[in-house]
C-alpha positions as CSV (number, residue, x, y, z in Angstrom):
1,X,-0.2,-0.2,0.1
2,X,1.4,3.3,-0.7
3,X,1.5,6.1,1.6
4,X,1.0,9.8,1.6
5,X,1.1,12.2,4.7
6,X,-1.1,15.3,4.2
7,X,-0.1,18.7,5.8
8,X,-1.0,22.4,6.2
9,X,-3.3,24.2,8.5
10,X,-3.8,27.3,10.7
11,X,-6.8,28.4,8.7
12,X,-9.8,26.0,7.1
13,X,-8.2,27.8,3.5
14,X,-5.2,25.0,4.4
15,X,-6.9,22.5,5.0
16,X,-10.3,21.6,2.8
17,X,-8.4,21.3,-0.2
18,X,-6.9,18.3,1.4
19,X,-10.2,17.2,2.7
20,X,-11.1,17.4,-1.2
21,X,-8.5,14.8,-2.4
22,X,-9.3,12.4,0.5
23,X,-11.9,10.1,-1.6
24,X,-9.7,10.1,-4.6
25,X,-6.6,9.1,-2.4
26,X,-8.4,6.4,-0.7
27,X,-9.9,5.0,-4.0
28,X,-6.1,5.0,-5.2
29,X,-5.4,2.7,-2.1
30,X,-3.2,5.2,0.1
31,X,-2.6,4.7,3.8
32,X,-3.1,8.6,4.7
33,X,-1.7,10.2,7.3
34,X,-1.8,13.9,8.9
35,X,0.7,15.5,10.4
36,X,-0.7,19.4,11.7
37,X,-0.3,21.8,14.9
38,X,-1.1,20.4,18.5
39,X,-4.6,22.2,18.7
40,X,-4.9,23.9,15.1
41,X,-8.3,24.4,13.4
42,X,-7.0,21.8,11.2
43,X,-7.1,18.8,14.1
44,X,-10.8,19.6,14.5
45,X,-12.1,19.0,10.6
46,X,-9.7,16.3,10.2
47,X,-11.4,14.4,13.2
48,X,-14.7,13.8,10.8
49,X,-12.7,11.6,8.4
50,X,-10.9,9.1,10.7
51,X,-7.6,9.2,9.7
52,X,-4.5,9.2,12.2
53,X,-3.8,13.0,13.0
54,X,-0.3,14.1,14.8
55,X,0.4,17.1,16.1
56,X,3.9,18.8,16.0
57,X,5.1,22.2,17.2
58,X,5.0,25.2,15.2
59,X,5.7,28.8,15.4
60,X,4.5,31.8,13.2
61,X,6.7,33.6,10.6
62,X,6.0,37.4,11.5
63,X,7.1,40.3,9.6
64,X,6.5,42.6,12.6
65,X,7.8,43.1,16.2
66,X,6.4,40.7,18.5
67,X,7.9,39.5,21.6
68,X,6.7,35.8,20.5
69,X,9.5,36.3,17.7
70,X,12.0,35.3,20.2
71,X,10.6,32.1,21.0
72,X,8.8,30.5,17.8
73,X,12.2,30.0,16.0
74,X,12.7,27.4,18.9
75,X,8.9,26.4,18.2
76,X,9.9,25.6,14.7
77,X,12.8,23.9,15.1
78,X,11.3,21.3,18.0
79,X,8.3,20.9,15.3
80,X,11.0,20.1,12.6
81,X,12.4,17.4,15.4
82,X,9.3,15.9,15.7
83,X,8.0,16.0,12.0
84,X,11.5,14.3,11.0
85,X,10.5,11.6,13.8
86,X,7.0,10.7,12.9
87,X,8.4,10.3,9.1
88,X,10.5,8.1,10.2
89,X,7.8,6.2,11.8
90,X,5.8,6.4,8.9
91,X,8.0,6.0,5.9
92,X,5.2,7.7,3.6
93,X,6.2,7.6,-0.2
94,X,5.0,11.4,-0.8
95,X,4.1,14.1,1.3
96,X,1.2,16.9,-0.2
97,X,1.5,19.9,1.5
98,X,-1.7,22.9,1.1
99,X,0.5,25.6,3.3
100,X,0.3,27.5,6.2
101,X,3.6,27.2,9.5
102,X,2.9,24.1,10.1
103,X,3.9,22.9,6.9
104,X,7.1,23.9,6.6
105,X,9.0,21.8,9.4
106,X,7.2,19.3,7.8
107,X,8.3,19.6,4.2
108,X,12.0,20.7,5.8
109,X,12.1,17.2,7.3
110,X,10.8,15.3,4.6
111,X,13.2,17.3,2.1
112,X,15.8,15.9,4.4
113,X,14.6,12.4,4.5
114,X,14.3,12.5,0.6
115,X,10.8,12.0,0.5
116,X,9.2,13.7,-2.3
117,X,7.2,16.7,-1.3
118,X,4.0,17.9,-3.8
119,X,2.9,21.1,-2.4
120,X,-0.1,23.5,-3.5
121,X,0.0,27.5,-3.6
122,X,-3.5,28.7,-4.2
123,X,-2.9,32.8,-4.2
124,X,-1.3,34.5,-7.2
125,X,2.0,34.8,-5.2
126,X,3.1,32.4,-2.5
127,X,3.0,33.3,1.0
128,X,5.8,33.0,3.2
129,X,5.3,29.3,4.6
130,X,5.3,27.8,1.3
131,X,8.1,30.4,-0.2
132,X,10.3,28.9,2.6
133,X,9.2,25.5,0.9
134,X,9.7,25.9,-2.6
135,X,13.5,24.9,-2.7
136,X,12.3,21.3,-1.2
137,X,9.0,21.0,-3.5
138,X,8.9,18.5,-6.1
139,X,6.3,20.3,-8.1
140,X,4.0,23.2,-7.1
141,X,0.8,23.2,-8.0
142,X,-0.8,26.7,-8.6
143,X,-4.2,28.2,-9.2
144,X,-3.1,31.4,-11.6
145,X,-1.0,31.3,-14.8
146,X,0.9,34.3,-13.2
147,X,2.4,32.4,-10.6
148,X,4.9,31.0,-13.4
149,X,6.9,33.9,-12.3
150,X,7.4,33.5,-8.8
151,X,8.4,29.7,-8.1
152,X,10.7,27.4,-10.1
153,X,9.6,27.1,-13.4
154,X,10.6,23.8,-13.9
155,X,8.2,22.4,-10.7
156,X,5.2,24.7,-11.8
157,X,2.0,22.9,-12.9
158,X,-1.1,24.7,-13.4
159,X,-4.0,22.6,-11.7
160,X,-6.5,24.9,-9.9
161,X,-7.8,23.9,-6.4
162,X,-9.0,20.5,-5.5
163,X,-13.3,21.1,-4.7
164,X,-15.0,18.9,-2.5
165,X,-17.4,16.8,-4.9
166,X,-20.3,17.1,-2.8
167,X,-20.4,20.7,-3.9
168,X,-21.1,20.0,-6.9
169,X,-24.4,18.1,-5.9
170,X,-26.5,20.8,-4.7
171,X,-30.2,20.5,-4.6
172,X,-31.7,23.8,-5.5
173,X,-35.0,22.9,-4.6
174,X,-34.2,22.7,-1.2
175,X,-32.3,25.9,-1.0
176,X,-35.5,27.5,-1.9
177,X,-37.5,25.9,0.8
178,X,-34.6,26.6,3.2
179,X,-34.7,30.5,2.8
180,X,-38.4,30.6,1.8
181,X,-37.9,32.0,-1.5
182,X,-39.6,31.6,-5.1
183,X,-38.1,29.8,-7.5
184,X,-39.1,32.2,-10.7
185,X,-37.3,35.0,-9.2
186,X,-33.4,35.5,-9.8
187,X,-31.2,35.1,-6.4
188,X,-27.6,36.6,-5.6
189,X,-25.6,34.7,-2.9
190,X,-24.0,37.0,-0.6
191,X,-20.5,35.4,0.7
192,X,-18.2,37.8,3.0
193,X,-16.1,34.7,4.7
194,X,-16.3,32.3,7.6
195,X,-15.8,35.6,9.7
196,X,-18.3,37.8,7.5
197,X,-17.3,41.4,6.0
198,X,-18.4,44.3,7.2
199,X,-18.4,46.6,4.3
200,X,-20.0,43.9,2.0
201,X,-22.6,43.3,4.4
202,X,-22.9,47.3,4.9
203,X,-23.4,47.8,1.2
204,X,-25.8,44.9,0.4
205,X,-28.0,45.7,3.1
206,X,-28.1,49.7,2.3
207,X,-28.8,48.4,-1.4
208,X,-31.6,46.1,-0.2
209,X,-34.8,48.0,-1.1
210,X,-33.6,48.2,-4.7
211,X,-31.6,44.9,-5.0
212,X,-35.4,43.3,-4.1
213,X,-37.3,44.9,-6.6
214,X,-35.4,42.3,-9.4
215,X,-33.8,39.1,-7.0
216,X,-34.0,37.6,-3.8
217,X,-30.7,37.8,-1.9
218,X,-29.2,35.2,0.1
219,X,-26.6,36.6,2.3
220,X,-24.3,34.6,4.9
221,X,-23.2,37.1,7.2
222,X,-20.9,35.5,9.3
223,X,-21.0,34.9,13.1
224,X,-23.0,37.9,15.3
225,X,-23.7,39.9,12.3
226,X,-27.2,39.3,11.5
227,X,-29.3,42.2,11.3
228,X,-32.5,41.2,13.6
229,X,-34.4,44.4,12.2
230,X,-34.4,42.5,8.5
231,X,-35.6,38.9,9.7
232,X,-38.9,39.2,8.0
233,X,-38.1,40.9,5.2
234,X,-39.3,39.0,2.1
235,X,-37.2,37.8,-0.3
236,X,-34.0,37.9,1.9
237,X,-32.5,35.1,4.0
238,X,-29.6,35.4,6.3
239,X,-27.4,32.6,7.7
240,X,-24.7,33.4,10.0
241,X,-22.6,30.4,8.5
242,X,-23.7,27.7,6.4
243,X,-21.9,23.7,6.3
244,X,-23.6,21.2,4.7
245,X,-26.1,23.4,3.0
246,X,-24.1,25.3,1.0
247,X,-24.1,23.2,-1.9
248,X,-27.3,23.6,-2.1
249,X,-27.2,27.4,-1.9
250,X,-24.4,27.2,-4.7
251,X,-26.8,25.4,-6.9
252,X,-29.8,27.9,-6.3
253,X,-27.8,30.8,-6.9
254,X,-28.1,32.8,-10.3
255,X,-24.6,35.2,-9.2
256,X,-22.6,35.4,-6.1
257,X,-20.8,38.5,-4.6
258,X,-17.9,37.0,-2.7
259,X,-14.6,37.9,-1.2
260,X,-11.6,36.8,-3.1
261,X,-10.2,34.2,-1.0
262,X,-8.4,31.4,-3.6
263,X,-10.5,28.8,-2.4
264,X,-13.9,30.4,-2.4
265,X,-13.1,32.0,-6.0
266,X,-11.6,28.2,-7.0
267,X,-15.0,27.1,-6.1
268,X,-16.8,29.6,-8.3
269,X,-15.1,28.6,-11.2
270,X,-15.5,25.0,-10.7
271,X,-19.2,25.5,-10.1
272,X,-19.1,28.4,-13.2
273,X,-21.4,30.9,-11.2
274,X,-21.1,34.3,-12.5
275,X,-19.5,36.1,-9.5
276,X,-18.8,39.9,-8.3
277,X,-15.4,39.9,-6.1
278,X,-15.0,42.5,-3.6
279,X,-11.6,41.3,-2.4
280,X,-9.8,42.3,0.9
281,X,-8.1,45.8,0.6
282,X,-4.5,45.8,0.7
283,X,-4.6,47.5,4.2
284,X,-6.5,44.0,5.7
285,X,-4.0,41.8,4.0
286,X,-0.9,41.0,2.1
287,X,-2.7,42.3,-1.0
288,X,-3.1,38.8,-2.3
289,X,-7.2,39.2,-2.6
290,X,-6.5,41.7,-4.9
291,X,-4.2,39.9,-7.2
292,X,-6.6,36.6,-7.3
293,X,-9.2,39.2,-8.1
294,X,-7.8,41.0,-10.9
295,X,-6.3,37.6,-12.6
296,X,-9.7,36.6,-12.5
297,X,-11.5,39.4,-13.9
298,X,-8.3,39.4,-16.7
299,X,-9.1,36.2,-17.4
300,X,-13.1,36.7,-18.0
301,X,-14.3,34.6,-15.1
302,X,-14.9,37.5,-12.8
303,X,-16.4,41.4,-12.2
304,X,-14.7,43.5,-9.7
305,X,-15.6,46.0,-7.0
306,X,-12.5,47.4,-5.0
307,X,-13.8,48.0,-1.1
308,X,-12.8,52.0,-1.6
309,X,-15.5,52.1,-4.7
310,X,-18.0,50.1,-3.0
311,X,-21.2,52.2,-2.5
312,X,-24.7,51.2,-3.4
313,X,-25.0,52.6,-7.0
314,X,-21.6,50.7,-8.4
315,X,-22.7,47.8,-6.6
316,X,-26.3,47.8,-8.3
317,X,-24.6,48.8,-11.6
318,X,-22.4,46.0,-11.5
319,X,-25.3,43.5,-10.3
320,X,-27.0,44.2,-13.2
321,X,-24.9,43.9,-15.9
322,X,-23.5,40.4,-14.6
323,X,-26.9,39.0,-14.6
324,X,-27.8,40.2,-18.0
325,X,-24.2,38.8,-19.2
326,X,-24.0,35.7,-17.4
327,X,-24.0,33.7,-19.9
328,X,-21.0,35.1,-21.0
329,X,-19.1,34.2,-17.9
330,X,-20.2,31.1,-18.0
331,X,-18.9,30.2,-21.3
332,X,-15.4,31.7,-20.6
333,X,-15.1,29.3,-17.3
334,X,-16.6,26.5,-18.9
335,X,-13.1,26.8,-21.1
336,X,-10.9,27.3,-18.3
337,X,-9.1,23.6,-18.2
338,X,-9.2,23.9,-14.9
339,X,-11.8,21.3,-13.6
340,X,-9.9,18.5,-13.6
341,X,-8.0,19.5,-10.4
342,X,-8.6,16.4,-8.2
343,X,-7.2,13.9,-11.0
344,X,-4.3,16.3,-12.1
345,X,-3.1,16.6,-8.7
346,X,-3.3,12.8,-8.0
347,X,-1.7,12.1,-11.3
348,X,1.6,13.9,-9.8
349,X,0.9,12.6,-6.5
350,X,0.8,9.0,-8.2
351,X,3.7,9.6,-10.0
352,X,6.2,11.2,-7.0
353,X,5.3,8.1,-5.2
354,X,6.0,5.5,-7.4
355,X,9.3,6.8,-8.1
356,X,10.0,7.1,-4.3
357,X,8.8,3.6,-4.0
358,X,11.3,2.7,-7.4
359,X,14.3,4.1,-5.3
360,X,13.3,2.3,-2.5
361,X,13.3,-1.2,-4.2
362,X,16.6,-0.6,-6.0
């Protein structure tokens, strides 16, 4: 049996693509182990899948002053030692990493033990953790053509992001019932991220009276961000968050308004849902969402509203423009060539594992 170690964590975005690969890895007969941090979000998310989980010490790589900058390097060194010991015990044939700080000691230890490593970079430019791992990677799976300029060219592979297959199996009738919507009126799905997005929430609610003249609005607004004064508004349904029901809401949506996180927009691409992206501004991030959104706009997959330009009139204009041209966006997304991400990545994993097995058997 071939063995694989998955790693990645710190945020859900560093875990869900690994989860999307699990069915295919199991079908291919892999013995799967996960290495994450002691108590990170990855431990909770992986717990549902009956996969052996091992925690290691990890430290954050900061670009700003923090007292923890003096102690975290020792945590990383400890994590490296723990990862190396685990990998010697598990003896995997390949590592697949989705990034995040926990992945650095795992990838470095694997490289030292000559275990092939495949890493996935969701954003247009690699984050710091993945940058530290580029030299140790056999292949780098990417979501954007532009990423080729930022990684070793011989390691770059345009794969797109692995998408959970259940997202493709939504039931729009269940979503209409859940929201209390009329199936004959088009639907806008608004997603602000797991914690919500204050600027998007405010703009949607300000524009709501005019939006509801032509659309119904399903609004995933984030924890503690419900507006109780709007709970009984016809044609408007709001939720703090959704889990299993997301696939049904995607099936119901005619267009989506979303932040521009890499996993989120790759889901929209895979599902071919016309969308408006409102990326996090540079002051609130390292600027990756701005680059992601610009790339998707340039490729014809999305329309973009920058947060500093977000107001009622701009939002209404873009929503109507997108809705009346939605088929054009669907057609372009259909030709993207990034709808087979899991199979593309599985081929890379299989090739690396088989090479490693052949080396061991020499």
